[in-house]
N, CA and C of each residue as an Amber inpcrd file, in Angstrom:
protein
   654
  84.3090000  12.1780000  57.9020000  85.3680000  11.7400000  56.9950000
  84.7630000  11.2190000  55.7070000  83.6590000  10.4510000  55.8020000
  82.9940000   9.9010000  54.6280000  82.4410000  11.0150000  53.7460000
  81.8350000  12.0700000  54.4140000  81.2700000  13.1570000  53.6310000
  82.3560000  13.9220000  52.9020000  83.4660000  14.1100000  53.5610000
  84.5670000  14.8330000  52.9330000  85.1130000  14.0660000  51.7520000
  85.3110000  12.7650000  51.9250000  85.8260000  11.9370000  50.8370000
  84.8550000  11.8970000  49.6740000  83.5670000  11.8800000  49.9580000
  82.5650000  11.8300000  48.8960000  82.5800000  13.1120000  48.0720000
  82.7120000  14.2400000  48.7180000  82.7680000  15.4880000  47.9980000
  83.9870000  15.5640000  47.1000000  85.1000000  15.0990000  47.6160000
  86.3090000  15.0980000  46.8030000  86.1840000  14.1190000  45.6330000
  85.5070000  12.9730000  45.8500000  85.3500000  11.9620000  44.8170000
  84.5340000  12.4930000  43.6380000  83.5180000  13.3040000  43.9220000
  82.6790000  13.8390000  42.8550000  83.1830000  15.1880000  42.3140000
  84.3610000  15.5700000  42.7260000  84.9800000  16.7600000  42.1420000
  84.4870000  18.0650000  42.7100000  83.9450000  18.0810000  43.8930000
  83.4880000  19.3200000  44.5140000  84.5420000  19.7540000  45.5250000
  85.2510000  20.8380000  45.2750000  86.2870000  21.2870000  46.2190000
  85.6650000  21.6520000  47.5570000  86.2860000  21.1610000  48.6050000
  85.7420000  21.3750000  49.9400000  85.7710000  22.8490000  50.3330000
  86.8150000  23.5440000  49.9580000  86.9120000  24.9450000  50.3740000
  85.8120000  25.7990000  49.7520000  85.3800000  25.4240000  48.5210000
  84.2910000  26.1700000  47.8990000  82.9850000  25.9170000  48.6330000
  82.7880000  24.6970000  49.0640000  81.5720000  24.3460000  49.7980000
  81.5110000  25.0860000  51.1300000  82.6630000  25.1640000  51.7850000
  82.6990000  25.8410000  53.0820000  82.5060000  27.3480000  52.9080000
  83.0700000  27.9070000  51.8230000  82.9310000  29.3380000  51.5790000
  81.4880000  29.7100000  51.2820000  80.7730000  28.7600000  50.6190000
  79.3860000  29.0370000  50.2650000  78.4920000  29.1140000  51.4950000
  78.8430000  28.3450000  52.5230000  78.0070000  28.3220000  53.7250000
  78.4690000  29.3170000  54.7800000  79.6440000  29.9130000  54.5860000
  80.1620000  30.8520000  55.5870000  79.4140000  32.1800000  55.4960000
  79.3130000  32.8550000  56.6130000  78.6580000  34.1630000  56.6300000
  79.5620000  35.1970000  55.9540000  78.9840000  36.1480000  55.2460000
  79.8090000  37.1690000  54.6000000  80.5730000  38.0020000  55.6260000
  81.7940000  38.3840000  55.2670000  82.6280000  39.1720000  56.1690000
  82.0380000  40.5680000  56.3380000  82.1280000  41.0670000  57.5520000
  81.6180000  42.3910000  57.8500000  82.7130000  43.4120000  57.5700000
  82.4340000  44.3420000  56.6520000  83.4250000  45.3520000  56.3150000
  83.5550000  46.3570000  57.4590000  84.8050000  46.6850000  57.7760000
  85.0440000  47.6700000  58.8200000  84.7020000  49.0630000  58.2910000
  83.9200000  49.7650000  59.0640000  83.4860000  51.0940000  58.6680000
  84.2870000  52.1230000  59.4620000  85.0180000  52.9580000  58.7590000
  85.7950000  54.0080000  59.4040000  84.9200000  55.2580000  59.5080000
  84.6260000  55.6920000  60.7110000  83.7490000  56.8700000  60.8390000
  84.3980000  58.1040000  60.2320000  83.5950000  58.8890000  59.5610000
  84.0820000  60.1230000  58.9520000  84.2630000  61.1780000  60.0320000
  85.4390000  61.7660000  60.0480000  85.7440000  62.7640000  61.0580000
  85.2770000  64.1360000  60.5980000  84.6080000  64.8230000  61.5240000
  84.1000000  66.1510000  61.2120000  85.1190000  67.2440000  61.5290000
  86.1810000  66.8980000  62.2530000  87.1650000  67.8880000  62.6620000
  88.5410000  67.4890000  62.1510000  89.3910000  68.4770000  61.9810000
  90.7800000  68.2410000  61.6300000  91.5890000  68.1920000  62.9240000
  92.1630000  67.0230000  63.2180000  92.8990000  66.8740000  64.4680000
  94.1050000  67.8050000  64.5160000  94.7130000  68.0760000  63.3630000
  95.8820000  68.9450000  63.3520000  95.5370000  70.3400000  63.8490000
  94.3560000  70.8460000  63.4690000  93.9310000  72.1670000  63.9400000
  93.6960000  72.1390000  65.4430000  93.0650000  71.0770000  65.9370000
  92.8130000  70.9710000  67.3700000  94.1140000  70.8460000  68.1590000
  95.0980000  70.1520000  67.5900000  96.3920000  70.0050000  68.2700000
  97.0680000  71.3680000  68.4090000  97.0830000  72.1420000  67.3230000
  97.6910000  73.4780000  67.3930000  96.9550000  74.3390000  68.4070000
  95.6360000  74.2760000  68.3980000  94.8440000  75.0620000  69.3570000
  95.1780000  74.6350000  70.7900000  95.3120000  73.3450000  71.0240000
  95.6390000  72.8580000  72.3690000  97.0160000  73.2980000  72.8320000
  98.0040000  73.2590000  71.9250000  99.3530000  73.7060000  72.2790000
  99.3570000  75.1810000  72.6550000  98.6290000  75.9880000  71.8890000
  98.5730000  77.4210000  72.1770000  97.8790000  77.6740000  73.5150000
  96.8670000  76.8930000  73.8460000  96.1980000  77.0550000  75.1340000
  97.1460000  76.7310000  76.2850000  98.0040000  75.7290000  76.0960000
  98.9890000  75.3890000  77.1280000  99.9660000  76.5470000  77.3260000
 100.4270000  77.1300000  76.2140000 101.3480000  78.2630000  76.3120000
 100.6720000  79.4520000  76.9910000  99.4080000  79.6600000  76.6850000
  98.6750000  80.7600000  77.3100000  98.5510000  80.5340000  78.8130000
  98.2760000  79.2930000  79.2030000  98.1820000  78.9780000  80.6310000
  99.5250000  79.2030000  81.3200000 100.6100000  78.9300000  80.6030000
 101.9420000  79.1750000  81.1540000 102.1300000  80.6580000  81.4670000
 101.7190000  81.5010000  80.5580000 101.8670000  82.9410000  80.7570000
 100.9860000  83.4260000  81.9080000  99.7670000  82.9310000  81.9890000
  98.8710000  83.3590000  83.0540000  99.3360000  82.8460000  84.4130000
  99.9410000  81.6690000  84.4430000 100.4930000  81.1640000  85.7040000
 101.6120000  82.0830000  86.1870000 102.4040000  82.6090000  85.2470000
 103.4620000  83.5540000  85.6180000 102.8550000  84.8190000  86.2200000
 101.7230000  85.2810000  85.6720000 101.0790000  86.4800000  86.2040000
 100.6450000  86.2990000  87.6570000 100.1390000  85.1180000  87.9830000
  99.5870000  84.8990000  89.3160000 100.6450000  84.4760000  90.3330000
 101.6430000  83.6980000  89.8850000 102.5790000  83.1130000  90.8420000
 103.9920000  83.6650000  90.7190000 104.2400000  84.4990000  89.7220000
 105.5690000  85.0730000  89.5680000 105.6900000  86.4060000  90.2850000
 106.8340000  87.0210000  90.1020000 107.0950000  88.3300000  90.6940000
 106.5560000  89.3950000  89.7470000 105.4700000  90.0230000  90.1170000
 104.8280000  90.9890000  89.2330000 105.6740000  92.2340000  89.0230000
 106.6710000  92.4490000  89.8820000 107.5080000  93.6230000  89.7430000
 108.6290000  93.4700000  88.7350000 108.7790000  92.2810000  88.1690000
 109.8540000  92.0200000  87.2100000 109.2800000  91.9800000  85.8090000
 109.8680000  92.7700000  84.9190000 109.4680000  92.7310000  83.5170000
 110.1730000  91.5580000  82.8510000 109.4240000  90.5210000  82.4200000
 110.0810000  89.3130000  81.8920000 110.8370000  89.5340000  80.5940000
 110.5790000  90.6380000  79.8900000 111.2860000  90.8890000  78.6330000
 112.3530000  91.9700000  78.7760000 112.6330000  92.4100000  79.9950000
 113.6860000  93.4050000  80.2330000 114.9910000  92.6660000  80.5200000
 115.9710000  92.7480000  79.6270000 117.2280000  92.0030000  79.8350000
 117.9440000  92.3780000  81.1250000 117.6870000  93.5590000  81.6420000
 118.3950000  93.9970000  82.8410000 117.8930000  93.3200000  84.1030000
 116.6570000  92.8150000  84.0820000 116.0830000  92.2670000  85.3130000
 115.5770000  90.8390000  85.1760000 115.4790000  90.3120000  83.9760000
 114.8700000  89.0020000  83.7760000 115.9140000  87.8960000  83.7880000
 115.4480000  86.6740000  83.7160000 116.3150000  85.5060000  83.5440000
 116.0040000  84.8710000  82.1910000 116.8800000  83.9940000  81.7470000
 116.6690000  83.3740000  80.4320000 115.3870000  82.5520000  80.4010000
 115.1350000  81.6700000  81.3880000 113.8630000  80.9170000  81.3400000
 112.6430000  81.8310000  81.3940000 112.6850000  82.8670000  82.2340000
 111.5410000  83.7740000  82.3490000 111.3210000  84.5340000  81.0470000
 112.4110000  84.9610000  80.4120000 112.2820000  85.6870000  79.1550000
 111.6170000  84.8220000  78.0970000 112.0600000  83.5920000  77.9480000
 111.5280000  82.7610000  76.8710000 110.1230000  82.2590000  77.1530000
 109.7690000  82.0730000  78.4310000 108.3800000  81.6810000  78.7190000
 107.4250000  82.8280000  78.4200000 107.9240000  84.0710000  78.4950000
 107.0810000  85.2070000  78.1090000 107.1220000  85.4180000  76.5980000
 108.3010000  85.2910000  76.0090000 108.4550000  85.5300000  74.5650000
 107.5930000  84.5650000  73.7500000 107.5610000  83.2860000  74.1440000
 106.8500000  82.2970000  73.3470000 105.3420000  82.5300000  73.3770000
 104.8540000  83.1890000  74.4420000 103.4040000  83.4000000  74.5330000
 102.9290000  84.5270000  73.6230000 103.8410000  85.2350000  72.9720000
 103.4210000  86.2320000  71.9900000 102.7780000  85.5860000  70.7680000
 102.9250000  84.2800000  70.6320000 102.2820000  83.5760000  69.5220000
 100.8280000  83.2350000  69.8310000 100.4090000  83.3530000  71.0880000
  99.0810000  82.8590000  71.4760000  97.9590000  83.5930000  70.7660000
  97.8640000  84.8960000  70.9700000  96.7530000  85.6560000  70.3830000
  96.7370000  85.5800000  68.8560000  97.8790000  85.7670000  68.1660000
  97.8340000  85.6590000  66.6980000  97.3290000  84.3100000  66.2110000
  97.7330000  83.2280000  66.8660000  97.2970000  81.9050000  66.4130000
  95.8200000  81.6940000  66.7140000  95.3340000  82.2050000  67.8390000
  93.9000000  82.1050000  68.1230000  93.0860000  82.7890000  67.0260000
  93.5330000  83.9700000  66.5990000  92.8120000  84.6850000  65.5460000
  92.9370000  83.9560000  64.2110000  94.1200000  83.4160000  63.9310000
  94.3160000  82.6540000  62.6970000  93.3900000  81.4430000  62.6570000
  93.2940000  80.7240000  63.7710000  92.4580000  79.5170000  63.8070000
  90.9750000  79.8660000  63.7830000  90.6220000  81.0750000  64.2130000
  89.2270000  81.5040000  64.0910000  88.8200000  81.5520000  62.6280000
  89.6420000  82.2040000  61.8160000  89.3590000  82.2520000  60.3840000
  89.4380000  80.8860000  59.7290000  90.4240000  80.0910000  60.1410000
  90.5640000  78.7450000  59.5860000  89.3320000  77.8980000  59.8920000
  88.8880000  77.9510000  61.1590000  87.7110000  77.1810000  61.5420000
  86.4600000  77.6350000  60.8220000  86.3410000  78.9520000  60.6080000
  85.1710000  79.4670000  59.8900000  85.1600000  78.9490000  58.4560000
  86.3080000  78.9690000  57.8180000  86.3770000  78.4860000  56.4300000
  86.0500000  76.9950000  56.3470000  86.5910000  76.2090000  57.2750000
  86.3350000  74.7680000  57.2610000  84.8700000  74.4640000  57.5680000
  84.2160000  75.3350000  58.3220000  82.8020000  75.1190000  58.6590000
  81.9010000  75.2020000  57.4400000  82.3700000  75.8440000  56.3810000
  81.5570000  75.9530000  55.1740000  81.3530000  74.5990000  54.5010000
  82.1010000  73.5780000  54.9270000  81.8580000  72.2310000  54.3850000
  80.5150000  71.6830000  54.8480000  80.0540000  72.1380000  56.0190000
  78.8200000  71.5990000  56.5920000  77.7260000  72.6410000  56.7800000
  78.1000000  73.9060000  56.7740000  77.1290000  74.9740000  57.0250000
  76.9780000  75.8560000  55.7810000  75.8020000  76.4030000  55.6380000
  75.6100000  77.4330000  54.6170000  76.2120000  78.7410000  55.1270000
  76.3630000  79.7150000  54.2410000  76.9170000  80.9970000  54.6660000
  76.0080000  81.6690000  55.6990000  74.7210000  81.5130000  55.5380000
  73.7790000  82.0800000  56.5070000  73.9590000  81.4370000  57.8810000
  74.0390000  80.1040000  57.9190000  74.2220000  79.4010000  59.1860000
  75.5510000  79.7720000  59.8310000  76.6020000  79.8570000  59.0120000
  77.9140000  80.2200000  59.5500000  77.9030000  81.6480000  60.0830000
  77.2510000  82.5500000  59.3670000  77.1760000  83.9340000  59.8080000
  76.4690000  84.0460000  61.1520000  75.3540000  83.3400000  61.3100000
  74.6260000  83.3670000  62.5800000  75.4700000  82.7910000  63.7120000
  76.1720000  81.7070000  63.4100000  77.0290000  81.0820000  64.4260000
  78.1340000  82.0420000  64.8640000  78.8220000  82.6630000  63.9040000
  79.9130000  83.5750000  64.2370000  79.4070000  84.7890000  65.0140000
  78.2580000  85.2980000  64.6270000  77.7120000  86.4740000  65.3080000
  77.3810000  86.1640000  66.7640000  76.6690000  85.0830000  67.0000000
  76.2890000  84.7330000  68.3730000  77.4970000  84.3180000  69.1970000
  78.4450000  83.6010000  68.5730000  79.6610000  83.2190000  69.2930000
  80.4830000  84.4510000  69.6530000  80.5170000  85.4460000  68.7630000
  81.2280000  86.6790000  69.0710000  80.6200000  87.4040000  70.2610000
  79.2910000  87.5060000  70.2920000  78.6230000  88.1320000  71.4340000
  78.9070000  87.3700000  72.7290000  78.9370000  86.0640000  72.6350000
  79.2010000  85.2390000  73.8120000  80.6130000  85.4750000  74.3440000
  81.6030000  85.5970000  73.4490000  82.9740000  85.8480000  73.8800000
  83.1080000  87.2200000  74.5460000  82.4190000  88.2130000  74.0040000
  82.4490000  89.5480000  74.6240000  81.8460000  89.4880000  76.0310000
  80.7390000  88.7630000  76.1760000  80.1290000  88.5880000  77.5050000
  81.0910000  87.8960000  78.4610000  81.7590000  86.8480000  77.9780000
  82.7210000  86.1470000  78.8340000  83.8320000  87.0800000  79.2930000
  84.2930000  87.9400000  78.3870000  85.3770000  88.8590000  78.7370000
  84.9610000  89.8390000  79.8250000  83.8190000  90.5050000  79.6180000
  83.4480000  91.6160000  80.5040000  82.7640000  91.1430000  81.7860000
  82.3460000  89.8780000  81.8510000  81.6610000  89.3910000  83.0490000
  82.4400000  88.2400000  83.6960000  82.5390000  87.1120000  83.0040000
  83.0880000  85.9070000  83.6260000  84.5900000  86.0440000  83.8790000
  85.3530000  86.3390000  82.8260000  86.8040000  86.4250000  82.9830000
  87.1900000  87.5940000  83.8820000  86.5180000  88.7340000  83.6760000
  86.8460000  89.9120000  84.4710000  86.5910000  89.6920000  85.9600000
  85.4490000  89.0910000  86.3000000  85.0530000  88.9520000  87.7000000
  85.6480000  87.7140000  88.3730000  85.7830000  86.6130000  87.6190000
  86.1860000  85.3600000  88.2480000  87.5820000  84.8830000  87.8340000
  88.1460000  85.4840000  86.7820000  89.4450000  85.0180000  86.3190000
  90.5890000  85.9600000  86.6010000  90.2910000  87.2820000  86.6650000
  91.3760000  88.2410000  86.8210000  91.2750000  89.0540000  88.1100000
  90.1480000  89.6840000  88.3340000  90.1020000  90.6860000  89.4040000
  89.3190000  90.2500000  90.6370000  88.4710000  89.2480000  90.5110000
  87.7840000  88.6490000  91.6540000  86.9770000  89.6800000  92.4480000
  86.2890000  90.5460000  91.7350000  85.3710000  91.4740000  92.3770000
  84.3050000  91.8510000  91.3580000  83.2850000  92.5610000  91.8300000
  82.1610000  92.9330000  90.9730000  81.9360000  94.4480000  90.9550000
  82.9380000  95.2210000  91.3640000  82.7200000  96.6630000  91.4730000
  82.9360000  97.3900000  90.1480000  83.6510000  96.7740000  89.2280000
  83.9020000  97.3540000  87.9020000  84.5670000  98.7290000  87.9830000
  85.3810000  98.9330000  89.0310000  86.1870000 100.1490000  89.0640000
  87.2490000 100.1140000  87.9650000  87.7110000  98.9220000  87.6440000
  88.7150000  98.7500000  86.5940000  88.2480000  97.6720000  85.6330000
  88.2560000  97.9860000  84.3410000  87.8390000  97.0370000  83.3060000
  88.9170000  96.9950000  82.2320000  89.4770000  95.8240000  82.0060000
  90.4710000  95.6220000  80.9560000  89.8280000  94.8200000  79.8280000
  89.8850000  95.3470000  78.6280000  89.3220000  94.6600000  77.4660000
  90.4610000  93.9270000  76.7680000  90.4790000  92.6040000  76.9590000
  91.6050000  91.7890000  76.5030000  91.2660000  90.9930000  75.2470000
  91.8860000  89.8310000  75.1310000  91.8620000  89.1020000  73.8610000
  90.4740000  88.5640000  73.5160000  89.6910000  88.1250000  74.4990000
  88.3580000  87.6090000  74.1700000  87.4570000  88.7160000  73.6360000
  87.6460000  89.9200000  74.1350000  86.9100000  91.0780000  73.6160000
  87.2110000  91.2680000  72.1340000  88.5040000  91.3030000  71.7970000
  88.8970000  91.5050000  70.4010000  88.4840000  90.3230000  69.5350000
  88.6080000  89.1130000  70.0700000  88.2310000  87.9280000  69.3020000
  86.7280000  87.9000000  69.0400000  85.9350000  88.3360000  70.0080000
  84.4950000  88.3970000  69.8170000  84.1060000  89.3530000  68.7050000
  84.7050000  90.5540000  68.7090000  84.4040000  91.5110000  67.6530000
  84.9280000  91.0410000  66.3020000  86.0450000  90.3240000  66.3180000
  86.5590000  89.7650000  65.0610000  85.5700000  88.7530000  64.4720000
  84.9500000  87.9420000  65.3280000  83.9590000  86.9790000  64.8440000
  82.7180000  87.6900000  64.3060000  82.3100000  88.7690000  64.9730000
  81.1590000  89.5170000  64.4790000  81.4650000  90.1230000  63.1110000
  82.6820000  90.6630000  62.9500000  83.0870000  91.1820000  61.6490000
  83.1260000  90.0750000  60.6050000  83.6300000  88.9240000  61.0010000
  83.7180000  87.7970000  60.0830000  82.3330000  87.2910000  59.6790000
  81.3510000  87.4680000  60.5650000  79.9840000  87.0400000  60.2270000
  79.4330000  87.8380000  59.0480000  79.9950000  89.0160000  58.7910000
  79.6140000  89.8110000  57.6230000  80.4710000  89.4450000  56.4160000
  81.7610000  89.2260000  56.6720000  82.6910000  88.9570000  55.5730000
  82.4410000  87.6130000  54.8870000  81.7880000  86.6770000  55.5750000
  81.5880000  85.3520000  54.9740000  80.7240000  85.4120000  53.7200000
  79.9670000  86.4820000  53.5570000  79.1230000  86.6030000  52.3690000
  79.9180000  87.0550000  51.1440000  81.1370000  87.5350000  51.3490000
  81.9600000  88.0060000  50.2350000  82.7080000  86.8490000  49.5910000
  83.1270000  86.9980000  48.3440000  83.9630000  85.9600000  47.7170000
  85.2760000  85.8040000  48.4700000  85.8690000  84.6260000  48.3520000
  87.1190000  84.3500000  49.0650000  88.2090000  85.3400000  48.6810000
  88.2520000  85.7410000  47.4180000  89.2760000  86.6920000  46.9750000
  89.1200000  88.0350000  47.6770000  87.8770000  88.4710000  47.8830000
  87.6350000  89.7480000  48.5510000  88.0250000  89.6670000  50.0280000
  87.7280000  88.5550000  50.6680000  88.1080000  88.3730000  52.0770000
  89.6250000  88.3600000  52.2070000  90.2930000  87.6810000  51.2830000
  91.7580000  87.6420000  51.2960000  92.3440000  89.0400000  51.1370000
  91.8080000  89.7990000  50.1900000  92.2910000  91.1670000  49.9750000
  92.0720000  92.0120000  51.2260000  90.9180000  91.8680000  51.8630000
  90.6200000  92.6070000  53.0960000  91.6640000  92.3030000  54.1600000
  91.9810000  91.0270000  54.3470000  92.9540000  90.6350000  55.3580000
  94.3570000  91.1260000  55.0460000  94.7640000  91.0060000  53.7790000
  96.1170000  91.4260000  53.3900000  96.2870000  92.9260000  53.5830000
  95.3110000  93.7080000  53.1520000  95.3950000  95.1630000  53.3010000
  95.4510000  95.5510000  54.7750000  94.6340000  94.9030000  55.5910000
  94.6170000  95.2310000  57.0140000  95.9560000  94.9150000  57.6760000
  96.5370000  93.7670000  57.3310000  97.8110000  93.3720000  57.9340000
  98.9540000  94.2550000  57.4360000  98.9480000  94.5550000  56.1330000
 100.0790000  95.2610000  55.5280000 100.0810000  96.7580000  55.8020000
  98.9310000  97.3270000  56.1570000  98.8680000  98.7920000  56.2500000
  98.5970000  99.3340000  57.6460000  98.2060000  98.4900000  58.6030000
  97.7800000  99.0700000  59.8760000  98.9190000  99.7560000  60.6220000
 100.1710000  99.3420000  60.4130000 101.2910000 100.0150000  61.0800000
 101.5190000 101.4260000  60.5630000 100.9720000 101.7450000  59.3990000
 101.1360000 103.0940000  58.8590000 100.4630000 104.1400000  59.7320000
  99.5430000 103.7070000  60.5620000  98.7890000 104.6490000  61.3980000
  99.3120000 104.6980000  62.8300000 100.4490000 104.0630000  63.0830000
 100.9720000 104.0450000  64.4480000 101.3420000 105.4380000  64.9430000
 101.6880000 106.3300000  64.0350000 102.0860000 107.6750000  64.4460000
 100.9010000 108.5550000  64.8320000  99.7070000 108.1000000  64.5320000
  98.5150000 108.8870000  64.8690000  98.2470000 108.7730000  66.3650000
  98.2660000 109.8680000  67.0450000  98.0050000 109.9020000  68.4780000
  96.6330000 110.5380000  68.7130000  95.7360000 109.7590000  69.2860000
  94.3960000 110.2670000  69.5230000  93.8140000 109.5870000  70.7490000
  93.0970000 110.3680000  71.5370000  92.4140000 109.8160000  72.7120000
  90.9580000 109.4860000  72.4140000  90.5940000 109.5660000  71.1490000
  89.2270000 109.2340000  70.7610000  88.9340000 107.7680000  71.0900000
  87.8550000 107.4930000  71.8040000  87.5710000 106.0940000  72.1860000
  87.4620000 105.1470000  71.0020000  86.8840000 105.6160000  69.8820000
  86.7510000 104.7540000  68.7070000  88.1210000 104.3820000  68.1700000
  89.0390000 105.3630000  68.1310000  90.3920000 105.0910000  67.6550000
  91.1190000 104.1180000  68.5910000  90.8920000 104.2610000  69.8810000
  91.5130000 103.3520000  70.8460000  90.9920000 101.9300000  70.6740000
  89.7110000 101.7990000  70.4230000  89.1370000 100.4660000  70.2270000
  89.6380000  99.8360000  68.9320000  89.7780000 100.6450000  67.8900000
  90.1450000 100.0940000  66.5830000  91.6400000  99.8920000  66.4100000
  92.4610000 100.8020000  66.9410000  93.8650000 100.7460000  66.5440000
  94.8820000 100.8130000  67.6810000  94.7620000 101.7810000  68.5610000
  95.8080000 102.0260000  69.5540000  95.3000000 101.7560000  70.9630000
  95.8740000 100.7950000  71.6740000  95.4540000 100.5300000  73.0560000
  95.5430000 101.7870000  73.9060000  94.4520000 102.0610000  74.6090000
  94.4060000 103.2920000  75.3880000  93.1800000 103.2390000  76.3040000
  93.0530000 104.2630000  77.1490000  91.8790000 104.3840000  77.9940000
  90.7030000 104.9070000  77.1660000  89.5590000 104.2610000  77.3190000
  88.3500000 104.8240000  76.7220000  87.4450000 105.4100000  77.8040000
  87.8020000 105.1580000  79.0520000  87.1380000 105.7920000  80.1830000
  88.1610000 105.8760000  81.3050000  88.3860000 107.0760000  81.7950000
  89.4140000 107.2540000  82.8170000  88.9510000 108.2870000  83.8280000
  88.1170000 107.8210000  84.7320000  87.6030000 108.6600000  85.8150000
  88.0890000 108.0930000  87.1450000  88.0980000 108.8790000  88.1900000
  88.5720000 108.3740000  89.4880000  87.8530000 107.1130000  89.9570000
  86.5850000 106.9950000  89.6320000  85.8350000 105.8380000  90.1040000
  85.8120000 104.6650000  89.1550000  86.0130000 104.9180000  87.8580000
  85.9080000 103.8530000  86.8730000  86.9290000 104.0640000  85.7590000
  87.6040000 102.9750000  85.4240000  88.6170000 102.9920000  84.3720000
  88.3380000 101.8340000  83.4190000  88.3070000 102.1320000  82.1310000
  88.1770000 101.1010000  81.1030000  89.3560000 101.2650000  80.1520000
  90.1470000 100.2150000  80.0390000  91.3490000 100.2590000  79.1970000
  91.2730000  99.1760000  78.1290000  91.4710000  99.5840000  76.8730000
  91.5020000  98.6330000  75.7610000  92.9210000  98.0980000  75.6320000
  93.1170000  96.8510000  75.9930000  94.4500000  96.2540000  75.8920000
  94.6800000  95.6290000  74.5170000  93.6130000  95.1240000  73.8970000
  93.7070000  94.5150000  72.5720000  92.8530000  95.3240000  71.5920000
  93.5180000  96.2040000  70.8390000  92.8020000  96.9520000  69.7990000
  92.4040000  95.9950000  68.6690000  91.2980000  96.2820000  68.0140000
  90.6930000  95.2960000  67.1070000  91.5030000  95.0640000  65.8420000
  91.9440000  96.1210000  65.1820000  92.5910000  95.9270000  63.8790000
  93.9660000  95.2560000  64.0170000  94.8620000  95.7470000  64.8550000
  96.1350000  95.0240000  64.9950000  95.9810000  93.6060000  65.4880000
């Protein structure tokens, strides 16, 4: 009490004295986020929808076409209809993620990443998913090339396109989207054409069948 009164008597404000001896406040540091949560949220929602469709394949009636009004139900129709957004959004987010990666990676680093990731997705499709996710065998009598196959090749293509200016990449994408339906009338059993444009068999022998379900350009 005496010390406090003495400080006030000589004109020294007590709060200034206390502030001088107090430790400096520690500023809160907000960690910088390397990812966009909104992109991850959209990716997660699409994965849930994809799982919904695959659950229907395994636990539903395989003899019913979910989009045939004559045999389907309203809930079954819409659970199938909504999953048509899955593959397009996966491909959209592939390009989005590649563009955002340029904030931290050089074009060379991004190209190497996309190339190796594309090869990895193709391996997952033809080995892991085929043997352990869909058909549960290793005989390879039947091989379906689905979305991971197409996504892998899309990443490999993108590993080349990243070296082009953004305007050129945009033009490439717009032309591909706007014109690929012009070739729908072309009927060909050529394996290259089946891989690029029209889903079809690229190998159809009694012992082994390979069917392209996801053509690359569409």
